[in-house]
N, C-alpha and C positions, 0 to 999 in steps of 0.2 A: 528671719526665722519663720514668719508666717508663710512665706513663699515655699520654703523647704517642706513645711508641714503639708501644704497643698499638694506638692509633687509626690510626697510620700503616700498621701491618701489615694491619689490616682494610681500609683504603682500597686498598692494593696488591692485596689478595686480590680485592676487588670489581672492581678494574680488570682483573685477570687474567681473571675470569669474563666480564666485558663484552667484552674484546677477543677472547676465544676463543669467544664465542657460547654459553657455558655448556655445552660439550660435552666429553666426555672418553672415552677408550678404557679399558676395564676388562675384567677377567675374561679375560685372555689365555690362549689354549690352543695347544698343539701336538699335532696328531693327537688332538684332542678331550680332551686331558689337560693339567692345569696342571703345568708344570715336570716333564715326563716324564724318567725316568732311563734309558730305553732305547727311544728312538724308532727304529723299525725301517725307516724310509723314507730313501732317499738324498736325496729332495726332500720333506721333511716339510711338511705343510700347517698354516698358521698362521691363527688365528681370534681375534676379539675381540668384545666387546659395546660398544655406545655407551651412555653415560649422560648424561642431560640433564634438567634441571628444566623445560625449555621444551617446548612442544607442536610437533607437525609437524616433528620433527627428522629429517633424513636425511643420509647421508654422500654426499659427491660426490668424495672423493679420500682417499688414504692414503699414508703413507711408512713403510717398515719399515727399521730399522737392525739389523744382526746383527754382533756383535763377538766376538772371541776371549776377552775378559775383561770383567768388570763395570766395571773402572776405565776401559777404553777406551770402553765404551758411555756411561758418565757424561759423557765428553768429546765424545760424538757422533762418535767415531772408528770408523766401520763398516768394519773391515778385512776382514770376511767378505762382507757384502752391504749395499749401500744401494740400495733399490729406486727412489730418487728419488720425486717426487710422481707417483702413478698416479691418473689420473682414472677413478674406478670407485665404484659404490655397494656393491660386494661387501665384506663384512667377515668372511666365513666361508670356510675351506678355501682360503686363498691359498697356492699352491704356492711353496715356496722356490726362488729362481732366482739364487742367487749362486755364489760359488766352491765347488768340490767340498768336501763335508764329510767329515771323517775319523771313522772308527769310534772308539768309546771316548773321544770328545772332547765337552767341554761348551761350549755356545755361549750367548751372552746376547743378548736382543733386546728391542726396544721399538717402539712404534707412535705415530704422530701422524696425526690425521684432520682432514678439512675438512668443514664442514657445508654445508647448502643455500645459505647466504649467503657461501660461500667463505671463512669464518673458520676458522682452524686451532685445534686443541686444544693443550694442553701435551703434552709427551712423556709417555707412560704410565710406570708403574713398570717396572723391568727384570724380565723373566722369563728363564727359561733352558730349554734342552732338551739332553739328552745323547744322542748317537747310539750305538745298540747295537753291540756288537762283532759282527764276522762270525763264522760258525761256525769258520772256520779260525783266527781269533784266539783263540777260546775254547779250541780244541784240548783237549777235555775228557778227563780221566782219571777213571774211576769207581772208587770204593773202598768196601770194606765188610768184613764179618767172614767171609764165606764166598762162594765162587763159585757161580754159577747151576748149573753142572754138578754140584757137590757137594751142592746143596740138595735135589735130588729133589722139587721142587715140581711140582704138576700143570701141564700145558700145555694150551692150548686154551680155548674159551669155551662149553663145553657142560656146565658143572657147575651146573645149577639145583638146588642142594643143598636148597632148601626141599621138594623132592619126593623127596629121598634118604632111605633108611632110616639109622638111627643107625650101623649097622655099616659101611655104605659110606662115610659121612662120616669115621668114625674111621680107616678103612683108608687113606684119602687123606692124612689129617693125619699118621698114624703113619709113613707111607712117606717123609715129608719130614724133614729134619734140623731139630731144634728151634731151632738157632742161626739158621736161615734165617727164622724167624718172630719172632725176639727183637728188642726195642728195644735199640739200642746207643748208647754215647757215643763220640765221636771227638774227639781233641784234637791240636793242633799248635802248639808254641811257635815264635815267630819274633822277631827283633830289629829294633828301629827305632833307627837311629844318627844320623839327621839330622832337621832340621825338615821337617815334612810340609806339602805344598801341598794334596793331596787323597788320599783312599783310597776305592776303589770295590770293592764285593763283588758277584760274580756267583755265585749258588748255586742248585743243585737237589738237594734231599734227598728221596729217594723211598722210600715213599709221601709222608710229611710230615716236616718237620724243625723244630727250634728252634735258632737260632743265637745264641751269646753270644760277646762279645769281652771278655776280662778279667772274666768272670763277669757281665757285663751283657747282658740280652737286647737283640738288635737288631731293631727294628720291633715292631709290636703285633699282627701277624697271627696267626690260628689256621689250622691245616690248610693251610699253604703247602707246595708250590705247588698251584695249582688243578688238579683232576682233568683228565686227557686220556686219549685212547687212546695209551698209551705206546709202542705199535708204530708210531705215526704222528707224534705230536707230544709233546714233553716241555717243559714250562714251566720257565723259570728266573726267579729274582727278582733284582732289582738294589737295592743299598743304597749310599748315600753315608755314609761315616763322618765324624763331626765330630772336631775336633782333640782334644777331651777323651776320646774313646773309644779312642784309642791313646796310649801313653806311651813315653817314651824308655827304651830298654833292652828287656827281655823283655816280650813280649805273648803271649797265648794265645787261640787260636781253639777254641771248644767247640761241638760239634754233637750234638744228640740226634736220633735217627732212629726213626720209627715206620712201620707198614705201610701205612695208608691203603687206597686202592683199588688201589694198585700190587701189593700182595701180600695178597690177601684169602683167606687159608687159615687157619682158626682154629676152636677149639672154640666151644661155646655157639651162639647163633643166628647163622645166615648165610643170606641170600637166595640167594647163589651163591658159588662159589669161582672166583677168577681170579688168576693170578700171572704177572707179567712178570719176576719174579726176586726175590731177597732184598733187604732194605733197602740202598740204595746212595746214594753221595754224589758230586756234582761240585761243586768249589769253586775259585774263582779270585778273588784279591784283587790289584788293581794299586795300588801305593803310589807316588805321584809326589812327589818331594821338591822343596823350594824352589830347589835348585840346578839343577833340570832333569833330574836322574837319576831312575830309577824302579826298582822291584823288584816281582817277581811271587811271590806265595805261592799255591800251588795244591795240589789233592788229588793225592797220589802215594803211593808205597810207604813213604814216611818217616813217615806218620801212624800213630798208635796208637789202639786201641779197647779198650773194656771193656763188659761187659753193664751195662745201666742198671737202676735200681731198678724200672723198669716191667717187671714180670714177665709181663704179658699185655696185648696191645692188639689190638683188632679194631674196625673201623669199624661192624660190625654187632653185636658181642657185648659190648663194654664194655672196661674197663681195670682192671688191678690194679697196686698200687704197694706195695713193701715199703721203708719208710723206713730199715730197718736195713741196707739195701744201699747207702745213700747214701755217696758219697765226697766229703767236704767239700773244697771248693776245687779240684775236678777240672778246672774250666775257668778257673783263674787261675794266675798264676806261683807258683813255689815248691812245686808239687805233685810228689810222688814217683810217677811213672808207671812205675817199673821192673817192676811186676807186670802192667802192661798188655801186650796182645799187638799185634804188628804187623798192620796191615790187609793185605788182599789186593787186588790190582788185579782188578776185575771186568769181565765182559762189559758193554759199554755197552747201554743201551736202544736199540731199533731206531729210535725216533722222532727227528724233527728237533728240535734244541734251538731253542726260540723264547722270546723275551723275553715274560714275562707282562705283558700290557697291561691286562687286566681288573683291577679293584680287588680287594684281598684281603678275606678273611673276618675279622671282628673281633668281640669281645664288644661288643654294642651297648647292652644293657640288663642290669640285675641286679635280681633280685626277692628280697625277704625273705619269711619265712614269713607267710602270711596267717592260717592257723589250723592247729591241731594236735590230733590225737586219739590218746589212748593206748588202743589196741585191747585190749590186755591188759598186764600188768605188763612194763615195759621194752620194749614193742613199739609204736613210734610211726609214724603216717602223717601227713605234712605236706602241706597244700594251699598251693602257692606262688602261687595266684591267677591264673596265666596259663599256658595251654598254649603251648609253644615248642619250638624246636630248640636243643639245647645240652647243658650238663652242670652238675653241682653243684659248689659250693665248700663244703668242710666244715672246721670248726675243732673239734678233738677233743683231749682229754687222757686219759691212762690209762697203763697199764703197758706196758713193752716186750713186743712180740710179740702184743698183743691186736689183733684185726682187726675193723674196722667195715665191714659190707657195706651198700651203698646201692643199693636198687632204685628205678627210676623208671618212670613210666607215665602215659598220657593219662587213664585212668579208673580206677575202683575196682570190685572184685568185690562181690558181694552181701554178703560178710562185712566189707566196709570195707577190705580189703587192696588193694594196688596190683595192677592187672591188666595183663598183657601178652599175653593169649591171642590178640588180634586184630592185634597190632603187632610180633610177633616175640619169642620168648622162648627161653632166658633171656638177659636183658641186665642187667648190674649192674657196680658198681665195688667193688673190695675195697681197703681201705687198712689196712696193718699198721703199728702204731705203733712208734716208737723209744723212747717213754717219756720224752720231754724237754719237759716243760711243755705249753703249748698248741701243737698242730701243725696247720698249715693245708695243705690239698691240694685240687687239682682235676685232672681228667684232661687230657691233652694231645692224644691221638690217637683219641678216640672221642666221638661225640655221639648223642643220641637225642631223640625227640619226647616231651615229658612235661609234666605239671602237678603230679603228685603224687610224693612221695618217701616211701619206706618204709625204716625202719632198725630192726632188732631188736637185742635184747640190749645196750641202752645206757641210760645215764641221760641225761636232757635238762635242760640248764641246771644244776640242782643235782645233787650226787653223793649219790644215795640208797643205791646199792649199790656198795660199794668194790671189789667184784670185777668190775665192768663199766666199760668206758670211758664217758666223759661227752662228749656232743655239746654244745659250747659255742655254736656258731652254724652256720646253714645258709643258703645262698643258691643261687638258680638263675641261670644265665648264659644270656642270649638271644644266640645267635650268628647272624649273617647277613652278606651281602656289604655292604661299606662304600661302595658306589656312591653312596649318598645319596638322599634323597627329593626329588622334583621337584614333587609336587602336594599340594594341600590341598582337601578337600571337606567341606562342612557344610551342613545344611539343616534345615528345620522339622519334618521327618518322622523320628520316633525310630527306626522300623524301618530306614530307609535309612541313618541315621547308624551304627547298630549293625552293619548289614550291611557297610558300608564298613570298619568296624573289624575285623569277623570276617575278611573277605576279606584285608585287608592284613596281619593277623597270620599268616594262613596263607601268604601270598606270602613274607613275611619268613622264615618258618620253612623255606621251600623255596628261598630265594634263596641258594644255596650256590655251590660250584664251578660247578654247572649248576643250572638250574631243575629241581628234583626233584619227584616226585609226592608223596612224603611223607617226613618226616624220621626214620622209624623202620624200617618193614618192608622197603622197597625202596631208597630213596635213589637212584632212577634218573632219568635225563633223558628222560622220555617227551615226545616232541616236540610233540604236538598242542596241549598247553596253552599253549605259547608263542605260537602264532599266533592261537589262539581267544581268548586273553586279552591279545593283544598291545597293543591300544590302551590298555587299562587299566593294563597294566604300564608302558608308556612315559609315561603321564600321571603315574603315581605315583612313578616312580623314574628316576634318571639312568642310562640304559642305553646311552649313546653309546659307552662303552668296554667294555661288557659283551657286547652282542650280537655284535660281531665275533668274540669267542672262542666264542660259541655256533655261529656259522657255520663256524668252523674245525673244531669238533667234528663238525658235520654232514658237512662235506667229508671229514674223516678216516673217518667211518663209512660213507660211500658205497661200495658194492661195485663191482667191476669192470664188472658188467653195468648199472650205473646205479642200482640199487635203493638208496634211502635207508631204512634200517631205522627202526623205531618209536622206538628209544632211541639217544641219542648222549651220551657214548661208549657203544659197544655192548660192555659187559663180559660179557654173557651172551647167547647166541643162543637165544631161546625157540622159534623156528620157526613156520611157518604164518602165519596172520593176525597173530599177536603179534610177528612180525618184519616183515611186509610188509602195510601198510594205507595206502592212498593219503591218508587224512585226516591221517595222521601224517607220511608222507614228504613231502607237499607243503609242509611247513614250510620246506624248503630253497629254495622259490621265493617263498612269501608273505613270509617274514621279511625278506629283503633289500629287498622293496618297501615293507614297513611302515617299515623303517629310513630309506629314501629319503624317504618321505612325512613322517616325524616330524622328521628331522634335515637334510633337504635334501642328503644325502650319497649319491652314486651309487656310492661305492667298493665296496660289497659286491656291488652288481649287476655291476660290472665284474669284480671278482676271482672271483666265484662263478658267473658266467654259464655256464661249462662244466658246473658241477655241476647247475645248473637244467636245462640242455639235456639232459644225459645222463639225468636223472630222467624227463623227459617222454618221451624216446625209449624208456626202459625201460617206462613204462606203456603205450606204444603196442604194444610186443611182447606185452603181456599182454591186450590188448584184442581183441575180436571185433566187427567192424563198428562200431568206435569205442565199444563198451560194455565197461567194466571191471567185473568181477563179484566181486572178492575184497576182503577186509578186515574190519574190526570194525564198520563202519557207525557209526550214532549211538550210540556206547558209553554204557551206563548210561541209556538212555532210560527215561522214567518210566511206570509202570503197575503192574498187579497181579503181573506176571511178575517173576522174580528179575533183579536187575541184572546186566548183562554185555553180550553181543552185542546189536546193535540188534534189537528185536522189533516195534516199531511201524511201521518203515519198511524198504523193501528195501535190502539191502546194496549191490546193484548201482547203485541210484539214488545212494546216497551216494558210492560209489567213482567213478562216472562224472562226477558233478558236480564232484568235486575234480580229476579228470583234466582236465575242461574249464577249470576255474578256473586250474589250473597252466599249461595251454597258452596261455590268454588273457594271463596275466601275463608269460609268457615272450615272447610276441609283442610285448607292450608294451616289455619290456626290450630286445629286439632292435632295436626302432624307436628307443628312447632312445639306445642305444649304437651305432646305425648299423651293424648286423650284416649288411647286404647281403641275400643270398638267404634268410637265416633269417627275415627279416621276413615275406615272402610265404608261406614254408613254414609258419610257425606260426600266422599269421593264418588261413590256409586250414584248418589242422588244427583250430583252435579252432572255426571255423564248422562244420566237418564233425561235430565232437563234439556241438556244440549241436543241430544238426539231428537227429543220431541219438538224442540224449537226449529231445528232444521227441517224436520218432516212437515211441520205446520206452515212455516213461513218462507222456505227457500224453494225457488223454482229452478230445477236443475237444467231446464232448457234455456231460459233467459239469463240465468245466473244472477237473478235479482231476489232480494228479500222484500217481503211485505208489499208495499205499494210502489216499490222502486224509488222511494224518496231518499234523500241524503241521510236522514236519520235511520231509515230501515237498513241501509247498507253499511253505514259507518259503525253502528253499535256492534254488530257481530264481528266486524274486523277488529275493533278496539278490544272487545272482550274475548277475542280468539275463539268465538263460537263457530265461525266458518271453517269448514274442512280445508286443510292445506292445499289440496288440489284445485279448489275453487277460489282461493283468496285473490289471485291475480285478476281473474275475470270480474269478481265483485268490486275490486278496486278500480278497474277500468270503467265499470258502469257508474261508480260513484263520481269519478272524474268527469265522465261524459255529462252527467247531470249538472255538475257544477258549471261546466263550460256552457251548457245549454241555457243556464240562468244568467249568463254574462259574468261568470266568475263570482257569483253571489251565493250566499248561503240561504237555506230554507229551514234550518233547524231552529230550536227554541232553547229555553232555559235548561232543559235536560240534555238536549242533543248537541249543543255547541261544543262541550268538552270532547265528546266522543268523535265528532267530526274533525275538530282541530287536531286531536291527537292521532286519529286514524291517518290523517295526512302527514303529520310531522314524523310519526314513527315508521312511516313507510316510504320515506324519501321524497315526499311531495311538498317540500317547504316553499318551493316557488309558487305553487297553487295557494298555499296559505298566505303568502305575501300579496299575491294579486287579489285575493278575497278580502283582504283587510286594508290595502293601501289605496283608499279612495274616499271621496266625500259624499257618497251616495248612501241611501238606505236600501238594504240593511247594512250597517257598518258604523264603526266608532267615529269615523270622519264626519258623518252626517251630524252627529251631536256636537262635534267640535265646531262645525260650521255655524251652529246656532249660538256659539259663545257660551255654552254651558260649562260648569266647573265640577259637576259630578255626573256619574253615569246614570242614565234614566231607566225606567222600567221597560219601556218599549224602544225599539230602534228609532222610531219617529217620535220625538218627544211631544209632538202636538197631539198624539193619540193616547198616550199613557196617562196614568194618574200621578205616580210619584216621579220626581226628578232626582231621586236619591236612592237608587237601587244598585247593588253590586252583582246581582245574580247573573248578568250577562258578561261578567268580567273574566271569563275563562281563558282569554288570550294571555294573561300573565304567565301561565305555565309555559307557553311557547316562548315568551320573551326570555325567561331564565334558562329553560332547558334546551331550547333549540337555537335561538339567536346567540345567546351567551354560551350555551352548551354545557351548563353545569347539571350533571345527571348523577343521581345516586346509584349505587350498585346493590341490587337485590340480595346478593350473597354476603354483602358487608354493610348492613343497614346503619344509618346514622352518619354516613359519609366517612366511615373508617377507610374505605377505598371508594373512589368515585371516578367518573369520567368527565373530561372536558373535551367536548366535541362540537364546536361552534359551526353554525351553518351560515354561509355567505349567500345572501339572496338579493334579487332585484338589483337596484343601483345603490344599495347600502355600502357605505365606506368605513363605518366603524360601529362597534358595540362595546360598551363598558358595563360590567355588572359585578357585584360582589354579594356574598351571602355569609352572614355570621353563623356558622354551623356550631354544633355543640363541641367540636374540636378546635374551633377557631375560624379565622377568616379564610374563605375561599374566594378567589377573584379570577375573572376571565375578561380580558379586554383585547379585542382584535381591531386592527386597522389595515385597510387595503390601500397600498400606496406604491406607485412606480412599478407596477407589475409584481409586487411582493406582498406577502401576508406577514404582518408582525403581530404576534400573539404574546401578550404578557399575562402570566398566570401566577397565582399564589396558592400554595398547598400548605395547610397547617401541619405543625409538628405532630408526630405520631400517626400520620395518615400517609396515603400514597394515592397516586392518580394515574389513569391511563389517558393519554392525550391522543385523540383522533383528529388528524389534520385534513381539512377539506381541500387537498391539493393532489396532484398526480403521484403515482407510485414512484416515479423516478426524480421527483423534485428534490433539490439539494436542501437539506435541513440544517440550520445552525441553532444551537442552544447556548445562550449567553456568549454569542459570537464565535463559538467553536463548532465545527462540523460534527454531526452525530449521525450514526446509522440508525435506521428505524425498522420496526416491524411492519407488518401489513395485515389489515383486517380484510379478509377475503369477502366477508358478507357485506360490509359497508364500503369496500373498495377504497380504503383510506390508510395512509401511513400512520403508524402508531408509535408512541414513546411511553415508556414506563418510568415515572419520576417519583422520587420521595419528596419529603417536605422541602419547602424553600420558595424563593421567588425567581422566576425564569422568564427570559425573553426569547421567544422562538421566532426565527426568521426563515421563510421559505418562498420559493417562487410559485406563483399561482399558475 
């Protein structure tokens, strides 16, 4: 009987698939996030992906149900919104159009779709979204140990302390109250008397916090909330508590606060000082009971605090912990807090409270000791095998009061000790033992870039010296943003594979609250690297929810006169070109465009159009006859000269080209958004800048731009500033310069992308291959030869400061778009329609790549074997692709083993195929 029931089940399942055309809606998102806890839109946008094993699947209609409870949704009772069947092929960013949504309320939704044969799917799984509270509903009260007025912390953003003498730094620190720089613990008991339906927490602990309920940590994030300019925006986090996290009777909220970037005033190394006030807390928990009543527990004067065992914490200098100061059970019921002090109500941060929508930072990987050297008795240096951003976890045992000091660093000094000379010193962690068996500890409010760990005056593993503590275990923790990876790349070339790994380890190390330059010395959000590495970043990582926070930081950093500074958040004002450089500031215009092209979402262009416009208007005020002459230029361009300002190419050529590019994209945005008179205004401005640029920098006799450098010629080719009749001659000059340099580049941080893409987009991929397939400097192979595990600041790692910079990682765009050939279509943004047009170069025999687009997985994998090209591709449902094959016009083409006629692209001289969704294997003779 059981056998027949099983057979019947599978027959029914098969019938369901048949009747529904084997199509399903999956991966439901609201505002680009799965089940968001704080959707900040009154009409949030809903999206989904289509899943089908069939080919050529497209959507012709959908129906959305939204209900106030999961139970009602299961019964198809859409008491909030029933869209009815909507005839549409759109499955992304469908704006909610039902009854008004209430803040702090959870809604459940599901979707049904119809395919090209008018067959419907089953209903999807239920998803939910919660609407964020309004600021008036949050009604925040901020509390802490000391008021800002009594803290005497420095104000302003002109404390570039790396340039200060020791006495000046100490005077600033000593002028402040030590309590204002101290980590504190806060607690609040509260009672639960009835059965709970739900409990939601809204919290912002500045600089960073750790939240516990009844002694259990809530969430798995590190360094929450993400950094912002706290005078403009303040992030808060939202948590839903499960039923077992609260108990009937007494419960206790426990919160640990640290300084972070909110209060960066401390001894040891510091790139800068900046303080928005002493550590502070906003907390609100709304408990809804099953009987319909509710209770609010929030931060107020009734809370108590005590100094924490963290005796020192600095995002730049390290962290110290004295285990003898622990108060067991402080965040649980039954604890005697009679010796704790009452909190003070503090001045609120000036910034607007915003729900953090970008993913949190978490511990993503953990590494054990790879090898260890005992430099001298009881003096150990550990190689953890991977350079990373993070902190250590130690397990130690010893006597009460003994201290273990942990030094970390990227490299070693000549004597084998850990070096911090180039990355900011001193930085270390001190742990003071309580003498209670094996003790485990890791920092909470400080991280650094390191591969090596140095610990002195210890035993390792065995206890050789009873007067010293014993290190039982050591691990390094790799922390970075939890947005997730979107791409995979692999090929037959070992240099390219290792380059991909180097770059991505550096990206991850700097994938923090913002994309930083390095995880040790500066930790600053230098803007140029985002747009210059933008395509590679978006192919490798899921940035749909991360980039909007980057744009908010840029908007917050913009000055009243329209200037977008080089860093955001702008915690320190460097001044001059280090504050105002067009190649950096134009990120505020390029990034929303890249986002639109990658995700098909124009919301950033809409929201930040005023930011874009004000920046171009600002650059116009700095121009003379449409020429802009300030900035850093092609930063770190390559040559015999010291790295820094552009030396090979004119600063004004770089600045003016980016002024043009920004104006050009602004005009496109104006047209897309139908901005009336702005369209003609900025189209005219862009044309005027182009004309002035060509007049000023182009030599019509030599067909060279500027100084005839690679940067000078590549930029106008990439940006299409060069007049069509001169383009071929300029490309010839560019190629000749590359050949004269032994197929090596001379561009820098800014110019690499333009050089790489000027070559790639103009049929010169063999030159790209030669330029990067070697072990010399400048080149990625030179760093691989040194055995490094992250990309460094300079091509020759012996010359640069940081060994963990991704700014030179622009080749990732070439890996995905040229070698794998996955290219978006400008006319159908977001990969609704796209191209697969792989390039076969050098002696490469295969490339495998995939990208998780917002429509689903796109894959391109080619192999060259026995005189044939085999190309396996994957096209997501509800999309289509044009395949451009790198073979001759008359090559026989088979798709899934069947001969197929092809079109021909006269411009690219390649056979083409037009394919709908599905998985295909294409075979053709080379």
